[in-house]
C-alpha positions in Angstrom: -33.6 26.8 -78.1 -30.0 27.1 -79.2 -27.4 29.7 -79.8 -27.8 29.7 -83.4 -31.6 30.1 -83.1 -32.7 33.4 -84.3 -36.1 35.0 -83.5 -38.2 38.1 -85.4 -40.2 39.8 -83.2 -43.6 41.5 -85.5 -45.7 42.7 -82.7 -45.2 46.6 -81.7 -46.0 46.5 -78.1 -44.0 43.4 -77.6 -41.2 44.9 -79.0 -42.0 48.4 -76.6 -42.4 46.6 -73.6 -38.7 46.7 -71.9 -40.0 43.7 -69.9 -41.0 41.7 -71.8 -37.7 42.2 -74.2 -35.6 42.2 -71.4 -37.4 37.9 -70.5 -36.9 36.9 -74.4 -33.7 37.6 -74.5 -32.2 35.9 -71.1 -33.4 33.0 -73.3 -32.6 34.2 -77.2 -29.4 36.4 -77.9 -30.4 36.2 -81.5 -33.4 38.6 -81.9 -35.1 41.0 -84.2 -37.1 43.6 -82.6 -39.8 45.4 -84.7 -38.6 48.3 -83.3 -39.4 51.1 -85.9 -43.4 50.3 -85.2 -43.5 48.6 -88.8 -47.1 47.3 -90.1 -45.7 44.3 -91.2 -47.3 42.6 -94.2 -46.4 40.7 -97.8 -43.2 41.7 -99.0 -42.2 43.7 -96.2 -43.2 40.6 -94.1 -41.5 38.5 -95.6 -38.6 40.4 -95.8 -38.9 41.7 -91.7 -38.6 37.5 -91.3 -36.3 36.0 -93.9 -32.8 34.5 -92.1 -35.2 33.9 -89.2 -36.2 29.9 -88.1 -38.6 31.4 -85.2 -41.4 34.0 -84.6 -43.6 35.8 -82.8 -46.4 37.2 -84.8 -49.3 39.3 -83.3 -52.0 40.4 -86.0 -50.0 39.8 -89.1 -51.6 37.4 -91.8 -49.6 34.1 -92.4 -50.5 32.5 -95.6 -48.8 29.9 -97.7 -47.6 32.5 -99.8 -45.7 34.1 -97.2 -44.4 30.6 -95.5 -43.3 29.3 -98.9 -40.5 32.2 -99.3 -39.4 31.5 -95.4 -38.1 28.3 -95.7 -35.8 28.9 -92.6 -38.7 29.4 -90.9 -39.3 26.8 -88.4 -41.4 27.8 -85.3 -44.5 30.3 -85.0 -45.9 31.8 -81.5 -49.0 33.8 -81.2 -48.5 37.1 -79.0 -52.5 37.0 -78.9 -55.3 34.4 -78.7 -56.7 35.1 -82.4 -56.1 32.4 -84.9 -58.2 34.1 -88.1 -55.0 35.3 -89.2 -53.4 31.9 -89.1 -53.8 29.5 -92.1 -52.9 26.7 -89.9 -53.2 24.1 -92.9 -50.5 25.6 -94.1 -48.3 26.0 -90.9 -48.5 22.1 -91.2 -48.3 21.9 -94.9 -44.7 23.3 -94.0 -43.7 21.6 -91.2 -43.9 24.5 -89.0 -44.7 23.9 -85.2 -47.3 27.3 -83.6 -47.5 27.8 -79.8 -50.2 29.2 -78.5 -52.4 29.7 -75.4 -55.9 30.3 -74.9 -57.4 33.0 -72.5 -54.8 35.0 -71.3 -55.9 38.3 -72.5 -60.1 37.6 -70.9 -60.3 39.6 -68.0 -59.0 42.4 -70.5 -61.8 42.0 -73.0 -64.4 41.5 -70.5 -63.9 44.3 -67.9 -63.6 46.6 -71.1 -67.1 44.9 -72.1 -68.3 45.6 -68.8 -67.2 49.3 -68.7 -68.7 50.1 -71.9 -72.1 48.9 -71.5 -72.0 50.7 -68.0 -70.6 53.7 -70.1 -72.9 53.3 -73.3 -75.9 52.8 -70.8 -75.4 55.9 -68.4 -75.1 57.8 -71.8 -71.3 58.7 -70.9 -70.3 59.7 -74.3 -72.5 61.6 -75.3 -72.4 63.7 -71.8 -69.1 64.2 -72.0 -69.5 65.8 -75.6 -72.4 68.2 -73.6 -69.8 69.0 -71.4 -67.1 69.5 -73.6 -68.8 72.5 -76.0 -70.1 74.0 -72.7 -73.7 72.4 -72.0 -74.7 71.3 -68.4 -77.5 70.1 -67.5 -78.5 66.2 -66.4 -78.2 63.8 -68.7 -80.3 60.2 -67.4 -79.4 57.5 -68.2 -80.1 53.5 -66.8 -78.2 50.7 -65.0 -76.5 47.3 -65.6 -78.3 45.7 -63.1 -81.0 43.4 -63.2 -80.5 43.6 -67.7 -80.6 40.7 -70.1 -77.4 40.5 -71.5 -76.9 38.2 -74.5 -73.1 36.8 -75.3 -72.7 35.8 -78.3 -69.7 33.0 -78.1 -68.9 31.8 -74.5 -65.4 30.6 -75.3 -62.7 32.0 -72.4 -63.4 35.1 -72.8 -66.9 35.1 -72.6 -66.6 32.6 -69.5 -65.3 35.4 -67.9 -67.9 38.2 -68.8 -70.6 35.9 -67.5 -68.2 35.3 -64.3 -67.4 39.7 -64.0 -72.0 39.8 -64.7 -73.0 37.8 -61.9 -72.7 41.0 -59.5 -75.0 42.9 -61.8 -78.5 40.0 -61.5 -78.3 40.3 -65.2 -80.1 37.3 -66.8 -77.9 36.0 -69.3 -78.5 34.1 -72.4 -76.1 32.7 -74.9 -75.5 31.3 -78.1 -72.7 29.6 -79.1 -71.6 26.0 -81.2 -70.3 23.9 -78.1 -72.9 23.1 -75.2 -70.8 24.0 -72.2 -73.8 22.6 -70.1 -71.8 21.9 -66.6 -71.5 26.0 -66.9 -74.6 27.4 -67.5 -76.2 25.0 -64.9 -73.9 26.5 -62.6 -74.3 30.5 -63.8 -77.6 30.0 -64.2 -77.1 30.6 -68.6 -80.1 30.1 -70.9 -78.9 29.2 -73.8 -81.2 30.8 -77.4 -80.5 30.8 -81.2 -78.8 34.0 -82.4 -82.3 35.2 -83.9 -83.1 35.1 -80.5 -80.6 36.6 -78.3 -80.9 39.5 -80.6 -84.6 40.0 -79.9 -84.4 39.7 -76.4 -81.0 41.4 -75.2 -80.5 44.8 -73.7 -77.2 44.2 -74.2 -75.9 41.9 -76.7 -71.8 41.4 -76.7 -69.8 39.8 -79.4 -66.9 36.9 -78.5 -66.2 34.6 -81.9 -63.2 34.6 -83.9 -63.7 35.4 -87.6 -64.3 32.7 -90.1 -66.4 31.5 -92.9 -68.8 31.2 -90.4 -69.0 33.9 -88.4 -68.3 36.8 -91.0 -71.4 38.9 -91.4 -72.8 37.0 -88.8 -75.0 40.3 -87.6 -76.0 41.1 -91.1 -78.3 44.5 -91.8 -80.7 41.5 -91.4 -80.2 40.3 -87.8 -79.1 43.9 -87.4 -83.1 44.5 -87.7 -84.1 42.0 -84.3 -81.8 44.2 -81.9 -84.2 46.7 -79.5 -84.7 49.8 -80.4 -83.2 50.9 -76.8 -80.2 47.8 -77.0 -76.9 48.1 -76.6 -74.2 46.2 -79.0 -70.6 45.4 -78.4 -68.3 44.0 -80.4 -64.5 43.5 -78.7 -64.2 40.6 -81.3 -63.1 40.7 -84.9 -63.9 43.1 -87.5 -66.0 41.6 -90.1 -68.0 40.5 -87.7 -71.1 43.0 -88.4 -72.4 45.2 -91.3 -70.9 48.6 -90.3 -73.0 50.2 -93.1 -76.6 49.2 -91.6 -75.3 49.5 -88.1 -74.1 53.2 -88.6 -77.8 54.3 -90.0 -79.8 52.4 -86.7 -78.0 54.6 -84.5 -78.1 57.6 -86.7 -81.9 56.6 -86.7 -82.0 55.5 -82.9 -83.3 52.2 -84.2 -80.6 51.3 -81.6 -79.6 52.7 -78.7 -75.6 52.3 -78.8 -72.4 50.9 -79.7 -69.4 50.2 -78.9 -66.6 49.0 -81.4 -63.2 48.2 -81.1 -62.4 46.6 -84.3 -63.2 47.1 -88.0 -63.1 45.2 -91.1 -60.4 47.8 -92.1 -58.6 49.2 -89.9 -57.7 52.0 -89.3 -61.5 52.8 -90.3 -62.3 55.8 -92.3 -66.1 56.6 -92.0 -65.6 59.8 -90.1 -69.0 60.2 -89.7 -69.5 56.9 -88.1 -66.9 57.2 -85.5 -68.2 60.7 -84.8 -71.6 59.8 -83.9 -73.0 60.6 -80.2 -74.1 57.3 -79.4 -71.4 55.4 -80.3 -67.4 54.5 -78.4 -64.5 53.9 -80.6 -61.3 52.3 -79.7 -58.5 51.2 -81.5 -58.7 47.3 -81.1 -57.5 47.5 -77.2 -59.5 45.2 -76.1 -56.9 42.6 -74.6 -54.2 45.0 -74.6 -53.9 46.2 -70.6 -50.6 46.2 -69.3 -51.3 43.3 -67.6 -52.8 41.2 -70.4 -49.5 42.7 -72.5 -47.6 40.8 -70.2 -49.2 37.2 -70.1 -49.5 37.2 -73.8 -45.6 37.8 -74.4 -44.6 35.4 -71.7 -47.3 32.6 -73.3 -45.4 33.9 -76.5 -41.7 33.1 -75.2 -43.0 30.2 -73.8 -44.2 29.4 -77.5 -41.2 29.1 -79.0 -39.8 26.5 -77.3 -43.5 24.4 -76.1 -46.2 24.3 -79.1 -49.4 22.5 -79.6 -51.7 23.6 -82.4 -54.9 24.4 -81.0 
């Protein structure tokens, strides 16, 4: 940090958080915040970042096409944990240092997974709609306790979710490309292929990044493996699920319910899909609890000076 550093903050939620603004301004005097709440991409992003040597980014796509037009940019720090919008090789090519801290919003996401699972098993969204429409009759649902819970991806969030599920006595099945032997043994976790996990689980929650290996990982063929009485939760990334076929399954009772916080196109446009009685849809807020926003923001501030590529 020095007196000539100029920092651009792309994130809207960071820019609107008074605590984070004050903490950043204590370290840097020349800061441009996204006060207008702009959605920054392409030329708008280039214009916003121009003449700055440091930046805090959130969901903005940082590619070679962007970096080549920002010769002054030397440091990018990530607000949040997802890396699918960052071209790491391009950062190396242009000598841009990268600040990132994993797991800073894990509890925010894992708590929302549990709350969604319970709400859908108890048919809370449907019951709410009926009461609002003037219907008053008992809605019988089921418990999360003792269910088979499938976790696809057992990184920071997946591991935290395992810990939260312990009081419920769930049988936990995990699919991950890495073998966390000690962790799996400690929590009596069974590992399985993705197909086996989908066939057996009562609740399936996705916690993987979006890349070429995971894009459309739950296509129509794999979605068909889910039990009709099961629940699918995606608070990870849009693009992991065939949303068209998921809609078909929900409409035809081939799946009990789903909770979707992320979409292939955001905001989503299919109002029929969003209005289904057996779905919870939210606007990409899984990692955005008030506590997580502070944790992510402070990690991003730290990353401006202490940078490491994961």
